[in-house]
TORLOLO-761988 format. One record per residue (C-alpha): residue in three letters; x, y, z. Coordinates in steps of 0.05 Angstrom, whole numbers, padded with zeros to 5 digits, always signed. Layout:
N
AlaXYZ...
***
This chain:
268
Met-01814+00140+05604Ile-01820+00071+05648Lys-01835+00082+05719Ser-01776+00055+05758Val-01780-00009+05792Val-01751+00013+05850Ser-01804+00031+05910Asn-01795+00118+05931Glu-01777+00086+06006Tyr-01718+00058+05977Gln-01692+00109+05937Glu-01706+00152+05986Leu-01653+00108+06036Gln-01605+00103+05969Lys-01600+00187+05976Lys-01594+00175+06044Ile-01537+00137+06047Ala-01504+00170+05972Glu-01504+00231+06027Leu-01473+00192+06081Gln-01418+00168+06030Glu-01401+00249+06014Gln-01402+00269+06084Trp-01350+00204+06106Lys-01301+00224+06035Leu-01299+00301+06052Lys-01268+00273+06123Leu-01212+00236+06073Asp-01144+00270+06062Pro-01127+00253+05990Glu-01060+00245+06023Ile-01067+00186+06039Ile-01085+00156+05969Arg-01018+00147+05936Gln-01019+00112+05857Asn-00980+00085+05820Leu-01006+00076+05760Asp-00952+00039+05716Lys-00970+00051+05648Ala-00967-00030+05620Ala-01007-00060+05686Val-01060-00015+05665Glu-01065-00024+05604Ala-01066-00094+05619Gly-01135-00082+05651Val-01106-00079+05720Pro-01153-00028+05761Ala-01113+00028+05789Ala-01149+00009+05855Ala-01104-00053+05845Leu-01041-00003+05837Thr-01056+00041+05899Ala-01032+00042+05965Ile-01082+00074+06021Asp-01071+00090+06095Phe-01135+00057+06118Glu-01167+00095+06184Ile-01197+00035+06209Ser-01226+00065+06273Leu-01262+00111+06217Phe-01277+00058+06178Leu-01313+00019+06240Gln-01349+00089+06256Trp-01372+00092+06191Ile-01410+00025+06195Asp-01440+00040+06256Glu-01462+00105+06223Leu-01500+00061+06168Val-01530+00002+06209Ala-01562+00072+06247Leu-01589+00092+06192Leu-01619+00033+06167Val-01646+00020+06234Lys-01677+00086+06240Asn-01705+00073+06161Asn-01725+00003+06179Pro-01739-00006+06261Glu-01749-00088+06233Leu-01684-00090+06222Glu-01647-00077+06291Ser-01651-00149+06316Lys-01609-00161+06252Leu-01568-00109+06251Ser-01555-00106+06328Gly-01491-00147+06340Ile-01454-00116+06287Ser-01408-00069+06333Thr-01396-00129+06378Leu-01373-00169+06319Leu-01331-00119+06286Asn-01258-00110+06310Glu-01189-00085+06278Glu-01167-00152+06252Thr-01240-00172+06220Ala-01252-00093+06194Ile-01196-00100+06151Leu-01214-00164+06120Trp-01279-00135+06095Ile-01240-00073+06066Glu-01194-00130+06027Glu-01251-00178+06009Ala-01302-00129+05989Phe-01234-00091+05937Ala-01236-00165+05910Phe-01304-00180+05905Asn-01303-00234+05941Gln-01376-00255+05954Ile-01356-00320+05973Tyr-01323-00286+06036Phe-01384-00248+06054Ala-01427-00302+06041Ala-01398-00358+06093Tyr-01383-00294+06146Ala-01462-00281+06153Ala-01466-00360+06152Glu-01414-00375+06219His-01447-00311+06254Gly-01530-00322+06245Met-01538-00267+06197Glu-01570-00253+06126Glu-01532-00263+06067Trp-01530-00193+06049Ile-01515-00152+06099Pro-01431-00158+06119Gln-01421-00144+06039Phe-01464-00090+06038Leu-01435-00063+06100Ala-01364-00065+06073Glu-01382-00044+06007Thr-01409+00022+06019Ala-01369+00037+06073Leu-01302+00030+06025Arg-01334+00066+05966Pro-01315+00141+05984Tyr-01245+00109+05982Leu-01257+00086+05911Arg-01280+00161+05891Leu-01229+00192+05917Ile-01180+00145+05872Ala-01218+00154+05817Glu-01231+00238+05833Lys-01154+00233+05840Val-01130+00189+05773Gln-01203+00210+05732His-01150+00261+05686Glu-01108+00196+05654Ile-01168+00154+05644Asn-01185+00156+05572His-01199+00094+05552Ala-01218+00015+05587Val-01192-00052+05565His-01242-00090+05542Gly-01269-00147+05587Ala-01220-00118+05649Gly-01283-00071+05681Cys-01283-00001+05710Pro-01203+00018+05705Val-01211+00046+05771Cys-01241-00002+05819Gly-01251-00066+05769Glu-01331-00055+05772Pro-01370-00098+05719Val-01380-00042+05655Arg-01464-00046+05654Leu-01487+00034+05645Ala-01465+00082+05594Ala-01496+00155+05573Ile-01497+00190+05511Val-01484+00268+05516Glu-01489+00324+05490Asp-01448+00315+05426Gly-01487+00243+05414Lys-01418+00209+05442Lys-01426+00154+05492Val-01390+00158+05558Ile-01381+00094+05601His-01398+00118+05671Cys-01386+00074+05742Pro-01435+00072+05791Arg-01384+00040+05842Cys-01322+00097+05848Phe-01353+00142+05802Ala-01303+00130+05738Asn-01327+00153+05673Trp-01283+00136+05600Pro-01311+00147+05528Ala-01331+00095+05483Arg-01342+00082+05409Arg-01423+00088+05406Leu-01423+00011+05368Glu-01373-00021+05415Cys-01378-00078+05458Ala-01344-00051+05526His-01334-00129+05555Cys-01304-00171+05485Gly-01290-00105+05435Asn-01333-00132+05382Glu-01355-00078+05331Asn-01395-00117+05285His-01471-00085+05267Glu-01496-00144+05258Thr-01475-00185+05319Ile-01492-00123+05364Tyr-01555-00093+05377Phe-01608-00051+05411Leu-01658-00076+05458Glu-01709-00030+05471Ile-01764-00026+05528Glu-01832-00008+05496Gly-01854+00071+05550Asp-01781+00082+05564Val-01753+00136+05521Thr-01691+00148+05559Ser-01658+00081+05559Lys-01638+00011+05517Ile-01603-00040+05523Gln-01527-00054+05489Val-01534-00131+05477Cys-01473-00165+05439Glu-01483-00237+05415Glu-01401-00248+05402Cys-01401-00252+05486Asn-01467-00250+05510Gly-01449-00189+05545Tyr-01491-00128+05552Ile-01497-00053+05579Lys-01551-00006+05594Ile-01550+00061+05549Ile-01587+00129+05581Asp-01587+00180+05539Ser-01579+00241+05588Arg-01596+00291+05531Gln-01662+00267+05550Tyr-01659+00300+05633Ile-01666+00368+05648Thr-01631+00352+05706Lys-01577+00302+05702Pro-01590+00246+05764Pro-01528+00232+05797Val-01490+00163+05764Ala-01504+00133+05815Phe-01588+00142+05814Leu-01589+00133+05734Asp-01555+00056+05760Leu-01613+00053+05798Asn-01676+00079+05767Ser-01649+00032+05713Ile-01658-00044+05739His-01713-00050+05701Leu-01657-00052+05644Asp-01618-00105+05677Ile-01680-00149+05690Val-01693-00149+05618Ala-01635-00158+05596Gln-01607-00225+05646Glu-01683-00250+05623Asn-01663-00249+05557Gly-01594-00290+05575Tyr-01534-00233+05576Ser-01495-00215+05630Ser-01465-00159+05655Ile-01396-00197+05648Gly-01380-00219+05583Lys-01356-00284+05570Lys-01338-00308+05496Lys-01380-00360+05464Thr-01341-00431+05459Asn-01358-00473+05392
***
């Protein structure tokens, strides 16, 4: 099996972050999630999270940001100077904005915020997204029993994350997983998650030499791709987030070959 391109140090950091997120989620009262899964909206591809009212406790969100910053600095003391001013910048109004813009994948907002406050571009979006995910995972847990398919091209039916990861399970079926909110749903083995193409002549697989557990399904109709992991090859199945993290080499290969995790129909 091919060695992950992700360093052991970064994997260990991600494990600690995942543990922190699970602790945060356990502190949330499930009753703060009030979903309204309008059937027509869901069938049109509107994510369940967009149809859900959440009673955010802003003080808790700010506390999580502080805990995350402390973890990052402990893991890499060189980050202290880059992260030391975060707590003084964040107030209730800004926290609400961070939550809203993280929900919306608004990279432009976070890039502008970083530039305005003289910080590295990755910092605000990473902090906001990491602290938001326990809420998204709580939503996914509450609606998972109603998630049995996804609208092609609409991303995850719970949080809207672009589809990029599927597993082949014990019965040989293909199950798509969202590394962001942990929702999952079944899909046809030969089907593009982005455009719905099922033509075996325009869907095929890129295989990586030395990697016996995974391959890349690509679609010539929309230039989309999705990583396929054969989970039957694992004695102990890794969490979805780590399947995604440890298969970054597949994303690199797919993107170097011109494919995208957000498929787009070609125009003549």
